C-alpha positions in Angstrom: -51.0 4.3 -4.8 -51.7 4.6 -1.0 -51.0 8.0 0.6 -48.3 8.1 3.4 -48.2 10.3 6.4 -45.0 12.5 7.2 -43.7 10.2 9.9 -44.6 6.7 7.8 -43.1 8.4 4.6 -39.7 9.0 6.6 -39.8 5.7 7.7 -40.5 4.3 4.2 -37.4 6.4 2.9 -35.1 5.0 5.5 -36.2 1.6 4.9 -35.3 2.0 1.1 -31.8 3.4 2.1 -31.2 0.6 4.5 -32.4 -1.8 1.8 -29.9 -0.5 -0.4 -27.3 -0.2 1.8 -27.6 -4.2 2.3 -27.5 -4.9 -1.0 -24.4 -3.0 -1.8 -22.7 -4.8 1.2 -21.8 -2.0 3.2 -20.1 -2.6 6.2 -19.5 -0.3 9.3 -17.1 2.5 9.1 -14.4 0.6 11.1 -14.4 -2.3 8.7 -11.8 -3.0 6.2 -13.2 -4.6 3.2 -11.3 -6.5 0.8 -12.3 -8.5 -2.1 -10.2 -11.1 -3.8 -10.2 -12.5 -7.2 -8.2 -15.0 -8.8 -7.9 -17.1 -12.2 -9.4 -14.9 -14.6 -7.6 -16.1 -17.6 -8.8 -18.3 -20.4 -6.8 -20.5 -23.0 -3.0 -19.9 -23.7 -2.4 -16.5 -25.3 -6.2 -15.5 -25.5 -7.3 -11.7 -25.2 -10.9 -12.9 -24.5 -12.5 -13.0 -21.0 -15.9 -14.3 -20.2 -18.7 -12.1 -19.6 -18.7 -13.0 -16.0 -15.4 -11.1 -15.4 -17.5 -8.0 -16.4 -20.5 -8.9 -13.8 -17.8 -9.6 -11.3 -16.0 -6.2 -11.6 -19.4 -4.7 -11.7 -20.0 -6.4 -8.2 -16.7 -5.2 -6.7 -17.4 -2.0 -7.7 -20.9 -2.1 -6.1 -19.3 -3.2 -2.9 -16.8 -0.3 -3.1 -14.2 -2.4 -1.1 -11.0 -0.5 0.3 -9.0 -2.8 -1.6 -9.0 -5.7 -4.2 -6.3 -8.5 -4.2 -5.4 -10.6 -7.1 -3.9 -14.1 -6.5 -2.7 -14.4 -10.1 -3.6 -15.8 -13.4 -4.7 -12.6 -14.6 -3.6 -13.6 -18.4 -2.8 -16.6 -20.2 0.9 -17.0 -20.7 3.4 -20.0 -20.0 2.8 -21.4 -23.6 5.3 -23.6 -25.1 6.1 -22.6 -28.0 6.4 -19.2 -26.3 4.2 -16.3 -26.8 5.7 -13.2 -28.8 6.0 -10.2 -26.8 3.3 -8.7 -28.9 1.0 -11.3 -27.9 1.8 -11.0 -24.2 1.1 -7.4 -24.6 -2.3 -7.7 -25.9 -3.1 -10.1 -23.2 -2.2 -7.5 -20.7 -4.1 -4.6 -22.8 -7.4 -6.8 -22.5 -6.7 -7.3 -18.7 -6.5 -3.9 -18.2 -9.4 -2.8 -20.2 -11.8 -5.3 -18.5 -10.3 -5.3 -15.0 -7.5 -2.7 -13.9 -9.1 0.4 -15.6 -12.4 0.1 -14.4 -11.4 -0.5 -10.6 -9.0 2.3 -11.1 -11.6 4.9 -12.4 -13.8 3.7 -9.3 -10.9 4.7 -6.9 -10.3 1.0 -5.6 -6.6 -0.1 -5.4 -5.6 -3.4 -6.9 -2.8 -5.4 -5.2 -1.4 -8.1 -7.5 0.5 -11.1 -7.1 2.0 -13.2 -10.1 0.4 -16.2 -11.2 2.3 -19.3 -13.2 0.5 -17.6 -16.6 1.4 -14.2 -15.8 5.3 -14.2 -14.6 6.1 -17.9 -14.6 9.5 -18.3 -12.5 11.0 -21.1 -14.6 13.8 -19.7 -16.8 12.1 -20.0 -20.2 9.7 -17.4 -19.1 11.9 -14.6 -18.3 10.5 -12.3 -20.7 7.1 -12.9 -19.5 8.3 -11.9 -16.0 9.7 -8.8 -17.6 6.4 -7.7 -19.0 4.8 -8.7 -16.0 6.9 -6.1 -13.9 6.8 -3.5 -16.2 3.0 -3.6 -16.6 2.3 -3.2 -12.9 5.0 -0.6 -12.0 3.2 1.7 -14.1 -0.1 0.8 -12.1 1.4 0.6 -8.6 -1.5 1.5 -5.9 -1.1 4.4 -3.7 -0.9 2.2 -0.5 1.8 2.7 2.7 4.6 0.2 1.6 7.1 -1.5 4.2 9.0 -3.0 1.2 8.6 -2.6 -2.4 11.7 -3.3 -3.5 10.6 -6.2 -5.6 7.1 -5.0 -6.3 5.1 -6.3 -7.9 6.5 -9.5 -7.0 7.4 -9.8 -3.0 6.4 -6.7 -1.2 4.4 -5.8 1.6 2.0 -2.8 2.8 -0.2 -1.8 5.5 -3.8 -0.7 5.3 -6.2 0.0 7.9 -3.9 -1.7 10.6 -3.4 -4.9 8.6 0.0 -5.8 7.3 -0.6 -7.6 3.6 2.4 -9.3 2.0 2.9 -10.5 -1.5 4.8 -13.7 -1.8 6.0 -14.5 -5.2 5.0 -18.3 -5.7 4.7 -19.3 -9.2 6.9 -22.4 -9.1 6.4 -25.8 -7.2 8.4 -26.0 -3.7 9.7 -23.8 -1.1 9.8 -19.9 -1.5 12.8 -18.8 -3.6 15.1 -15.9 -3.1 14.9 -15.3 0.6 11.3 -14.5 0.6 10.7 -16.7 3.9 13.1 -14.7 6.0 12.1 -11.4 4.8 8.3 -12.2 5.4 9.3 -13.2 9.2 11.2 -10.1 9.5 8.4 -7.5 8.0 5.7 -9.4 10.0 7.2 -10.0 13.5 5.4 -8.1 16.1 2.5 -7.2 13.9 -1.0 -7.8 15.3 -2.7 -8.8 12.0 -1.1 -10.1 9.0 -2.5 -11.5 5.7 -0.1 -13.1 3.0 -1.2 -13.7 -0.6 0.5 -15.8 -3.3 -0.5 -17.8 -6.1 0.3 -21.2 -5.3 -1.1 -22.5 -1.9 1.1 -23.9 0.9 -1.0 -26.9 1.1 -3.3 -28.4 -1.5 -7.0 -28.0 -2.0 -7.9 -29.4 -5.4 -8.0 -32.7 -7.5 -5.2 -33.1 -10.1 -3.4 -29.9 -8.4 -2.4 -31.8 -5.5 1.2 -31.5 -6.1 1.4 -28.0 -7.3 2.0 -26.1 -3.8 4.7 -24.6 -2.1 4.5 -27.4 0.5 7.1 -26.2 2.8 6.6 -27.2 6.7 9.3 -24.6 7.4 7.1 -21.8 5.9 4.2 -23.2 7.9 6.3 -23.2 11.1 7.4 -19.1 10.2 3.5 -18.4 9.9 2.8 -19.8 13.1 5.7 -17.8 14.8 4.7 -14.5 13.4 1.0 -15.1 14.2 -0.1 -15.0 10.4 -3.7 -14.6 10.5 -4.6 -15.5 6.7 -2.9 -17.2 3.8 -4.8 -16.3 0.4 -3.9 -18.3 -2.7 -5.3 -19.2 -6.1 -4.2 -21.9 -8.9 -6.4 -24.5 -7.5 -9.5 -23.1 -8.8 -11.9 -24.0 -6.0 -13.0 -22.1 -2.6 -12.1 -23.4 0.4 -11.6 -22.1 3.9 -9.3 -24.2 5.8 -7.1 -24.0 9.0 -4.0 -25.9 9.8 -1.7 -25.5 13.3 -3.2 -22.1 14.0 -3.2 -20.7 10.3 -5.8 -19.9 8.0 -5.8 -21.0 4.4 -8.3 -19.8 1.8 -8.0 -21.2 -1.9 -10.0 -19.1 -4.3 -12.5 -20.1 -6.8 -11.8 -19.2 -10.5 -13.3 -16.5 -12.5 -11.9 -17.8 -15.8 -11.9 -21.3 -17.2 -11.5 -24.8 -15.4 -13.3 -24.7 -12.0 -11.8 -28.0 -10.1 -13.0 -30.4 -7.6 -11.9 -30.0 -4.1 -10.2 -32.9 -2.8 -12.8 -35.2 -1.3 -15.8 -33.5 -2.9 -18.0 -35.1 -5.9 -18.8 -31.7 -7.2 -16.6 -28.7 -9.0 -16.3 -25.5 -7.3 -18.4 -22.6 -8.9 -17.0 -19.5 -9.9 -16.9 -16.9 -6.9 -15.2 -13.8 -5.6 -14.0 -13.6 -1.9 -15.1 -10.7 0.4 -13.1 -10.3 3.7 -14.5 -7.7 6.4 -12.0 -7.1 8.7 -12.5 -5.4 12.0 -10.8 -5.1 15.4 -14.0 -5.5 17.7 -15.3 -8.4 15.6 -12.3 -10.1 13.6 -12.4 -11.5 10.3 -15.4 -12.5 8.2 -14.7 -14.5 4.9 -17.5 -14.9 2.3 -17.5 -16.5 -1.2 -19.8 -14.4 -3.3 -21.3 -16.5 -6.3 -24.2 -16.7 -8.5 -25.0 -14.8 -11.8 -24.4 -11.2 -10.1 -21.9 -12.3 -7.4 -24.5 -11.7 -4.6 -25.2 -14.8 -3.1 -23.1 -16.1 -0.3 -22.1 -19.7 -0.5 -22.9 -22.1 2.3 -19.7 -23.5 3.5 -22.0 -26.8 4.8 -21.6 -27.9 1.2 -17.7 -27.9 1.2 -15.8 -31.0 2.7 -15.4 -31.0 6.6 -11.8 -31.5 5.9 -9.0 -31.7 3.3 -6.7 -34.4 3.3 -3.8 -35.3 1.3 -0.3 -37.2 1.7 -0.5 -36.7 5.6 -1.8 -32.9 5.4 -5.0 -32.0 6.6 -6.8 -28.9 6.6 -10.0 -28.5 8.7 -13.0 -26.3 7.5 -12.4 -23.2 9.2 -16.0 -23.1 10.9 -15.2 -26.6 12.3 -11.9 -25.8 13.4 -10.9 -24.8 17.1 -10.2 -20.9 16.4 -11.3 -19.7 19.7 -7.9 -18.0 20.1 -7.9 -16.4 16.3 -9.8 -13.6 14.9 -12.3 -15.3 12.7 -15.8 -15.4 12.5 -18.6 -16.0 10.1 
């Protein structure tokens, strides 16, 4: 072992500290850091989760974000014939043990939005929606809410100068129950707004092309209020898209069933999404993949555009976002 002078020993220690900070993904103090997870469930009724879920949660805890968002499908309901209440309770117990409780013990708030397998809006799954509501009302994170009347379905909160809005989108077609109007009222005049829902507004993945909100009127509202980013799940494929002044990011799944992006020959990998939001620099979006979710996905491997039925999403790094707050 070499002998270090006091000066070189100090430098060596500082370099080691810096390396550890970089490995953990530590950002500047004024940066809001958010991790997005989605579609963790397995087969109908399953209480089993793939070991990658544990690795993803461990990586999230190492990253120590200010917030984790789930864009739905945390459990595997919406089965016909219907699962019993006991079976649904068992699924949520398993999810909390693997995800919710470790994050809570690490002091990381988890904001959820319902997936179709968690709390489908179709009438025959009303009991699953009631169970979902009961599960999350008891685990409501300590956040500054702007509207929590319908938590954990449609709700809004402010964190670090950013307004986040959960949209209840588990059924195909336009948002129900006046959500679009409420969203517009809540977000008008806000500087930075991020919405999240299970179904995307526009399609990302093969064989999910029609499973979307698909509402041009909602796109117009997004533009009018200056929505910065819409996060969604359900399509099981990561893609950062841009349409008419709004960024749309579809999430990769953590559970089963990765899908092909429209126009891609390869299935999406499993990943988590890291958002780093700063007043000075804007929003950085990184998909973290690999065995321990530490490798950043190279966007150049993704289609330059996703085109379906007259709708085009342009990959975010190729779009004209000069008037937006996005960077990579």
